[in-house]
C-alpha positions as CSV (number, residue, x, y, z in Angstrom):
1,M,-13.0,-93.0,32.9
2,L,-14.7,-89.8,34.4
3,P,-16.7,-90.1,37.5
4,P,-20.3,-90.0,37.7
5,L,-21.7,-86.7,38.4
6,N,-22.7,-85.8,42.0
7,E,-26.3,-84.7,43.6
8,N,-25.5,-81.4,42.5
9,G,-24.8,-82.4,38.8
10,D,-21.2,-81.6,38.8
11,L,-18.2,-83.9,38.7
12,P,-16.5,-84.4,42.0
13,P,-13.8,-81.9,43.0
14,G,-10.6,-82.1,41.2
15,V,-8.8,-82.2,37.8
16,H,-10.0,-85.3,35.6
17,A,-8.2,-86.0,32.6
18,T,-9.9,-87.4,29.5
19,D,-10.4,-87.4,25.9
20,W,-12.4,-86.0,23.3
21,K,-14.6,-89.1,22.8
22,E,-15.5,-89.4,26.4
23,I,-16.3,-85.6,26.6
24,E,-18.7,-85.9,23.5
25,Q,-20.4,-88.9,25.0
26,R,-20.8,-87.5,28.5
27,F,-21.4,-83.8,27.7
28,G,-21.7,-83.2,23.9
29,A,-24.6,-84.9,22.5
30,R,-27.8,-84.7,24.8
31,S,-29.1,-81.4,23.0
32,E,-28.7,-79.3,20.1
33,T,-27.0,-76.6,22.6
34,R,-24.6,-79.1,23.7
35,I,-23.8,-80.4,20.4
36,R,-22.8,-76.8,19.3
37,A,-20.9,-76.2,22.5
38,F,-19.0,-79.6,21.7
39,A,-18.1,-78.2,18.5
40,T,-17.2,-74.7,19.5
41,L,-14.9,-76.8,22.1
42,K,-13.4,-78.7,19.6
43,H,-12.6,-75.7,17.4
44,L,-11.2,-73.9,20.1
45,H,-8.6,-76.8,20.9
46,E,-7.9,-76.9,17.3
47,L,-7.2,-73.1,17.2
48,A,-5.0,-73.7,20.1
49,V,-3.1,-76.7,18.9
50,R,-2.1,-74.4,15.6
51,T,0.0,-72.5,17.8
52,C,2.3,-75.3,18.5
53,E,2.7,-73.9,22.0
54,L,-0.3,-75.5,23.8
55,R,0.6,-77.5,26.9
56,N,-2.7,-78.2,28.7
57,F,-6.4,-77.2,27.9
58,Y,-8.8,-77.4,30.7
59,V,-12.8,-77.2,30.4
60,F,-15.1,-76.1,33.3
61,G,-18.4,-74.2,33.9
62,S,-21.9,-75.5,32.8
63,F,-20.7,-77.6,30.0
64,V,-19.1,-80.1,32.2
65,S,-22.3,-80.6,34.5
66,A,-25.9,-82.0,33.9
67,V,-27.3,-78.2,33.2
68,A,-29.4,-79.0,29.8
69,Q,-28.6,-75.7,28.3
70,P,-25.1,-74.8,29.1
71,R,-24.5,-70.9,28.6
72,D,-21.3,-71.1,26.9
73,V,-18.0,-73.0,27.1
74,D,-15.4,-72.1,29.6
75,V,-11.8,-73.0,28.8
76,V,-8.1,-72.3,30.3
77,L,-5.3,-72.5,27.7
78,V,-1.8,-73.2,29.3
79,M,0.9,-72.2,27.0
80,S,4.6,-72.8,26.7
81,P,6.7,-70.3,28.4
82,E,8.0,-69.5,24.8
83,F,4.6,-68.6,23.6
84,R,4.6,-65.4,21.7
85,L,1.1,-64.2,20.5
86,E,2.8,-62.2,17.5
87,D,4.2,-65.5,16.5
88,C,1.0,-67.6,16.4
89,P,-1.2,-68.1,13.6
90,W,-3.6,-65.3,12.6
91,E,-6.7,-67.4,12.9
92,S,-5.6,-68.5,16.4
93,R,-5.0,-64.9,17.8
94,A,-8.8,-64.3,18.9
95,L,-8.4,-67.0,21.6
96,F,-5.8,-64.7,23.4
97,S,-8.4,-61.7,23.7
98,H,-11.2,-62.9,26.3
99,G,-13.7,-60.3,24.8
100,T,-13.1,-61.2,21.2
101,A,-13.3,-64.9,22.0
102,E,-16.6,-64.3,23.9
103,T,-18.1,-62.4,20.9
104,R,-16.6,-64.5,18.1
105,Y,-17.1,-68.1,19.8
106,G,-19.6,-67.6,22.6
107,A,-16.6,-68.9,24.7
108,S,-14.9,-67.9,28.0
109,V,-11.1,-68.4,27.3
110,F,-8.5,-67.6,29.7
111,W,-4.9,-68.3,29.0
112,L,-1.4,-68.2,30.8
113,R,1.9,-69.3,30.2
114,E,3.2,-72.7,31.9
115,G,5.0,-72.3,35.1
116,A,2.8,-68.9,35.7
117,M,0.0,-71.0,37.0
118,P,-0.1,-71.8,40.5
119,K,-2.1,-74.8,42.0
120,E,-4.7,-72.4,43.7
121,L,-5.7,-71.2,40.4
122,L,-6.8,-74.6,39.2
123,R,-8.6,-74.8,42.5
124,A,-10.2,-71.4,41.7
125,W,-11.7,-72.6,38.5
126,Q,-13.4,-75.3,40.4
127,L,-15.4,-73.0,42.6
128,R,-19.1,-72.7,41.8
129,R,-20.8,-69.4,42.6
130,D,-22.1,-70.6,45.8
131,G,-18.7,-71.5,47.2
132,T,-18.9,-75.2,46.5
133,L,-16.5,-76.9,44.5
134,R,-16.8,-78.9,41.3
135,G,-14.7,-80.9,39.1
136,I,-13.0,-79.5,35.9
137,L,-11.5,-81.5,32.7
138,E,-8.4,-81.5,31.4
139,V,-8.1,-82.7,27.9
140,A,-5.6,-85.4,27.4
């Protein structure tokens, strides 16, 4: 179960494991914008799963906050060390080009291979523009 949002409308700092049902209930159902963003998020996850190389899927940014109209969805894909873009399904390839993913899905998608992600990087994705920390989601 996810903790309550803090006084800034964010999850407390840290990585919070959750499932799709809770994400939808907490963040994907309060407005048309959020419903669309949740559908996009699920679609991105499905495309990443089709590669058979997805290890972790993190969600951060305004979608996982109390903001009524999140700007977009922000995700980090952690792929297996063996992941090769040229071997992934054609329909999934747009995920691995930040600009293409932003244009096609309205999403900021970052990716890296497992083992290449220092713990400091997860902390960096928790940083707000004002320098304070907020929580991020790990889809279990």
